[in-house]
N, C-alpha and C positions, 0 to 999 in steps of 0.2 A: 687646571690644565693637565692633560695626560702627559706626564713627564717623559713617558716612553716615546711618544710621537715626537716631542721636542728633541729628545736625545738622539733618536734615529735620524731625524732631519739634519741636525747639526753634524752628525757623523758623516752622512753622505755629502753634505755641502763642503765639509772640511777636506774631503778627498778629491774635490774638483779643482782643477787649475783655473786661473783667470781666463775668461773667454769661453768657458763652458757653462751653459745654463741648465738648471734642473727643472724638468717637468715632473711634478709630483703626480703620479698616476693614482687618481682618487676614485676611479670607477668602482662601483659596487660598495663603496664605503659611505657611511652616514655623514650627513652634513656636520654633525658635531666633530667628527674627526678632521674634516677639512678646516673647520673653524679653529681647531687647536693648531693645525699646521700654519694657518694664516696668522694666528697670534704669535707664532714663533718666527714670523717674517716671510714665510713662503707666499709668493704671489702668482706663480704659474701652476695651473692644475690641468691634468689631462683626463679627458673622459671619452668613452667609446660608444655611448648610447645617447641619441639625440634628446629623448624625453628626460632622461636622468640629468643630463648636463643643463638643460633648460630649467629644470626644477631647482638645481643648485645655484645656477646663475641668479634666479629670482630671489633666493633666500640669503645670499651671501653678499659681502661688500662689493661695490662696483669697480674697485681698482684691481680686481683679479683679472689676469690674462687667462682666458679659457682656450685651451688647445684641444681640438677634436682629433683623437688619435686612432679611432676605429675605422671600420669599413663604412663609408658614407654612401647611402643610396640617394639617387638624384631627387626622388620625391620627398626627401627629408631636408634637403639643403635649405629651403626657405625658412625653416624653424630656427636655425642657428646663425644664419647670415647677419641678423640685426646686431649680434653682440660678439661673435666668435673672433678671437685674435689671430689664430693660425690653424689651418686645416692641414694636418700632416699627411693624410692618406689619399691624395688625388691619384687615382689609378687608371684613369681613362680620359680621353679628350672630351667625351660626352659629359663627364662629371665637371671638368674644368669649364665647359661651356655653360652648364647650368649654374655653377657658382657665379660666373660672370653675369648671367641674366638676373639672378637674384640680387647680386651686388648692385647692379644698376637700379633695380627697383627700390633698394634701400639707401641709395646714394652713398655707398661704401665701396672702397677698394679692399678686397679680401686677400690676405696673404695666404699663400699655399705652398706646400712642398709636394713634389712629384714622388710617388711611392714606387720604389724599385723592388723587384722580386729577384733576390740572389740566393735565398736559402734553399736547402735541399727539399724541404717539405712542399708538397703540392697545395697545401691549404692556405698558404700565404697569398695575399693579393698583391698586385703591383704590375707595372710595366716590366717586360724584359728590357735589357739594355738596348737591343736593336729596335724594339717597338718605340722606346722613348726617343732614340736617335731619329727615327723616321718622323715621329710626331713633331719634334722640334724643327727638323729640316723643312717640313711642309709649311711652317711659319704661319699657319692659320691662327695660332694662339696669340700672335702679335697684334691681332685686331681687337683683342679683348681689352677693354678700358677699365674694367672693374675687378680684375684679378691681378695679383702680383706674384709671380713665381719667385720664391725666395731661397730655393734650394731643393734638396732631396731627402727622402726618408727611406729606411730599410730595416729589416730584421734579419739577424743571422739565424742559422739553423739552431734548433733547441738541442744542444749537445754539450758535453763537457770537454770535447776535443778542442783545446785552445787553438791549435794551428788552423783547424778548419774555420772556426769562428773568426779568428784574426784575418784569415785570407778573404772571407766574405766582407768583413769591414773594410779591408784594403781595396777590394773591388769597388765598393761603394765610394770610397774616398777618391780613387783614381777616376771613376766615372764623373763624380762631382767636378773634379778639376778639368776633365775633358770638356764637359758641356759649358762650364763656366768660361773657359777660354774661347770656345767656339760660338756661343750664343749670348753670353751675359758679361762679356769682358768689360763693358762700360756701365754695368748695372751694379751699383754698390749695395743694393738690397739682396742680391743673390749671394748669400754668405752662410746659409744654414745647412748643416749636415746632421740630421736627427737619426741617431743609432745608439743602441746600447740600452739594456734593461737591467733589472736588479741583479741578475746572475752574471752578466757579462759587461756591464758598463765600464769597468776600469780598462778592459781591452779596447773598447770602442773609443774611449778618450785618447788612449795612446795611438790609435789609428786615425785620429783627426775629427772626432765628433765635436759639434758645437752645442748640441742639445742631447741630453740623455733622459730617458723616460723610466723613472724608478718609482715603483709602487710598494711592493711587499716589504722591502727593506725599511720603509717609512711607516706604513700603516698596518703591517702584518698581513697574514694571508687573507685574501679577499673573501667576502661573504656572498657567495653566489645565490 
């Protein structure tokens, strides 16, 4: 076993309080690295490419929770719906509708997070706060029987300015509380706030994250 992966994993896990779960971001890393993390006890892995995640799913133990954390195209949904545990990046009603359609075909209810765009960068995907408010208010999503909205996901700006990053995380947390109260107050499954990565997850935890997505601190720099 690569003791470095084991040690890195334990270091990250020991920094997380109760109630915060670690998504080990394993995208672009070889199956052997995931297996080492698995043997160290990690069960939640995050991938951003459909084909890569499917290959890893087929090669690794079946008690792994596969979280899709990348930008998901509607025409790729069908490939991951048979086994995915949580889709973090639902950034449109169209995508939510397709996940529901494929979930029905597979007789599965697919857990999803709504992706919010709060960062300064234009490259980030996601709903604006008002777009999400409008989508939820229209209530068409309530007709979907094979998706379960479990919370929201977002990324902060890629900057070392702690106050800006914390402010964006706080915006996500406040919005989570707002829509939880307005649309999901009786839904105990609506409980996840996915935010924070290797460089900023401690701040995300302090601002209310329940899921953090950490890759390079565990596996090292990704091999593109």
